[in-house]
N, C-alpha and C positions, 0 to 999 in steps of 0.2 A: 544622692546616696540615702537609702532608707535606714530606719533606725537600727534594725538588726545588723546590717552591714557596717554602719558607723560604729556600733558598739563593739563588733568583732575587730574592726580596724584599730580602735582605741586600745582594746585589750592586747593585741599583738604589739602595738607601739609601746605599751607599758612594759611588756615582756622584753622588748628590745632595749629599752632604757635600763631595765634590770640586768640585762646581759652586759651592758657597759659597766655597771657597778661591779659585776662579777669579774670583769677583766681587771679592774684596778684592785679588787680584792686579791686576785692572783698575784698582782705586782707586789702588794703588801706582804703576802704569805711567802713568796719566793725570796723577796728582799730580806725578810726577817730570818728565814731559814738559812740563807747564805751567810748572814751576819752571825747567827748563833752557832752554825757549824764551823765557821772560820774558813770556809772554802766555797766560793760561788760556783765553781765548776761541779763539785759534787752535788750541791743543791739543785743545780739546773738538770743534771743527769737524773737525779731522783724524780724531779717534777715530770719530766718527759717520759721517763721510764715507767713511772706508776700509771700515767695516763695510757700508755701503750698496753700495759698489763690489763687494765680494765677493758679496753677496746678489744684486745685479743680474746679475752674470756667470753665476750659476746659473739664472737665469730662462729663457734660451733652451734650456736643456738638458732641461727637464722640461715636458711638456704639462700634467701635473696641477698644477704650480706656476703655470703661466700661467692655467689655468682658475680656480684658487682666487683669484688676484689679480683676475681679471676679475669674479669673484662679488662681491667687496667693492665694486667700482665700480658693479655692477648693483644691489646692495642699497642703496647711497646714493641712486642715481637713482630707485629705486622707492619709497623711504621706509622700507625694511626696516631701514636703519641711519640714524640721525640724523648730520648732519655732525660734530657735536662728539664723537660716539662713535669717530671714526677719528683723533682727535687725541691718543691716548695717548702717542705718541712725544714730546710736549712734556714729559711727566713724566720720561722717560728722558733727554731732552736737558738738563733742569735738573740731574738727578743727575750726569751726566758733566761738565757745566760746573762744578758745585760740587766734584767731584773734582779737576779741573784747577786750580782756584783755591785750595782750602783743604787738601786732603789732605796735601800735602808739609809744611804748617805744623803742622796739628793732630796728625799721625800717623794711620796707618791704623786703629788700634784705637779711638781716641777718635772718629774720623770715623764708623766703622762703628756704634758704639753709638748715636751721635746719629741716624744714618739709621734703625736698627731702631726706636728710640723713636718717630720720626716715622711710620714704617710702621704700628706698632701703634695709635697714636693716630688716625691717618688711617683705618686699617681699621675701627675702631669707629664713627667718624663716618659713613663712607661706607656701612657696612652698615645703619646706622639710616636713612640717607637712601634706601637701595635703589638704589645706583649700579650694582651688578652684575646680570647676567641673572637671578640667583636671587632678586632682589627684596629687600624689607626683612627684616632679621634683628635680633631683639631682643638687647639687651646682657645677657648672662647674668652671674651672679655670678663665674663662673670667668674669663670674658673680661675683666670689669672689674678683677678682682684682678690678672690677668696684666698688663694694660695699666699698672696702677699700679706694679707691680714693675719693668716695663721703664722707665717714666718715672723711677722712683727710681734705677734703674741709671744712667741718663743724668745725673741730678743728682749722684750719687756720683762719676762719672767727671769731670764738669765741675768739681766742687769740688776735685778733685785738681790742676786746672790754674789755680785761682783766683789763686794767688800769682805767676803768670807775666804777661808783658805781651802775652798773646794777645788780639787784638781780639775783643770779644764777637760781632761779626757773623760771624766765621769759625766760631763754634760754632753759631750759629743757622742758618747756610746748610745744613749737612747735615741738621739737624732738619726744615727746610722741604722739603728734597729727599726725605726719607723720606715725608712726607705726599704729595708729588707722585707718588712711586712707587706708593703705595696707590691713588691716583686712576687711575694708568696701568693697574694690574692690573684694576681694576674695569671700565673702559671697554674694555680688551682682550678681556674676556670676551664682549662683544657682537660683536666682529669675529670671534673664533674660532667663534662660534655659526653664522656663515654662510659660513665659509671654513676654511682650514687654519692650523696653527701657522706654516708658512712665510709665508703671506700676511699674517698678523697681525704677524709679525716685520718683513717687508718694509715694510708700511705704517708701522710705528713708526719704522723707520730713515729712510724718506722724509720723514715729518713732522718728526722730530727734526733731521735734517740741514738741512732747509730753515730751521727756526727758528734753528739755531746759526749758519748762514752769514748769516742776516739780522742776528742779534745781533752777529756779527763785523763786518759792514759798518757798523752804527751805531757800534760801538766804535772802528772805524778812523776814521770821520768825526769822532768826538768828540775823540779824542786821538792818532790816528795809530797805525800799526803799527810795531813795532820788534822783530820776531821773530828770534830766534837759534836756528835749528833745530839740535838736537844731532846728533852723528855716530853715537850708539849706536842701532843698528837695533832693538833690543828695545823702545825707548821708543815705537815706532810700531805696536805690535802690540795696543794696547788694543781697537780695534774688532773684530779677529779673536777675541780672548779673549771679548769680549762675545757674539759669535755662538756660541761654544763653550758657554758656560753656559746660553744661551737654548735651544740645541738639546737639551742634557741635560734641561732642565726640561720641554720639550715631549714628550720620549720617556718620562721617568720618571714623569710625572703619571698616565699610564695604569696604571702598576703600583703606585704608592704612594698615589695620591690627593693632593689639594691640601694636606690637613692635614699628613701625614707628610713630604711633599716640602718644605713650608715649614719645618718643624721641623729637618729634616736640613740644609737649605740655610743657615739661620741659625746652626746649630751650626758648620758649616764656615766661615761668615763670621767669627764671634766668635773661634774658635780660630785660624783662619788669620791674622786681623788681629794678634793678640798675637804669634804666631810671626814674622810679617814685621817687626813693630816691634822685637822682641828681636834679630832677626838683622841688620836693616838700619838701625834707628833710626827716629825718635827714641826716647829711653829710655822704657820702659813703667813707669808709676808703679803702686804698690800699689792706688791708687784705681781705676785703669783696669782692672786684673785683677779687682778686686772687682765693679766695675760690669758687666764681661762675664759673670761668674758669676751675678749677680742678674738680668741681662737674659735669660740662657738659662733660668733658673728661671721667670721671668715668661712667656716663650714657652711653656714646658712646661705651666704652669698654665692659660694661655689656651686651649691646644690640648686640654686634658683633657676639658672639657665637650663640645667638638665631637666628640672621639673616642667618647665615650659615646653621643652622638646617632647617629653613623654605625653603631656596633655595634647599637644598638637598632633602627634602620631595617632593617639587614640581617637581624636576627632576625625582624622582622615580615614581610619579603619571603619568607624561607625558610618561616615558619609558614604564610603564605598559599598557598605553592606545594606544601606537604607533601601535602594531600589529592589533588592532581592527580598528583603523582609516585607516590603509593601506588596510585591507580587504574590508572595505566599499568603498574605492575609486576604487579598482580593480573589485569589484563585487557589483555594485549598485543594489538596490532593484527595481524591475519593478514597474512602476506606476500602482496604483490600481484604479479600477472603470472606466477604459477607454473602451468604446465599439469599435468594428471594423466596417469598412464600411463607 
């Protein structure tokens, strides 16, 4: 890899780490908004709804964006996409709802470790089921060991809070949200295959916003709304932050690949979660720090087997192309369209 390519790769990797920090920043914002407003459902609906408003405002400005969104609708009508494959936003909606309800109580670090554990466990299950466009993927030793390490990390972190009066369901909520995010990533691949990253993001926000406002309506009918909207404007930026890290992911994946992008993003999530809790509270326990380290190790182990496969496939492609390249060098095509004289 030459120096310009290496520099560009490192720059995109740094942006991917930044996107991970933005994810946990959204966790902090939505958690604080839910706590300050006194209603996690209303906070989650605002977060998703504000993100949808920004994306929808961009739609009239780009003909390509309108065409890609129309392509999704056409694919559903023609059968190229099944209706359930455009419901990935439900996973994101559940994640944002769990942020608004639980993150301010559990702390960002513990919440993030539980989400990562759910993502890894769900990723293994959905790969075996063949949820993504790439089809079924076997569970390798490296991925199984990595998943076991991440789940162990979650257990270590949760054990550090066992002596508190934290309700168990607040710890289960982010774990389930992580599984939902894995499902979301799998079905989103089908949407991206027929459209663009913008269209996939827009469809996610439409689906998620619809689901969250429906949940808010049921919540209001069941117990009534008593929302106390806070005056701090920063607490209303969760949706915009969400668009930011999604945009980075859409751009960076072309330069890093899914594997390295995921590893860099989770690195930013785990490191950023601990930094935010150290700076803003609640207090970070030694068990949480140890859990974050073990989780990062687990992600690295799970990624190692995939990285070897990517390199092997790349060598095979280069090997297959070598004879053709050699022939072109030895027998260059004559220039066309040149006259004599």
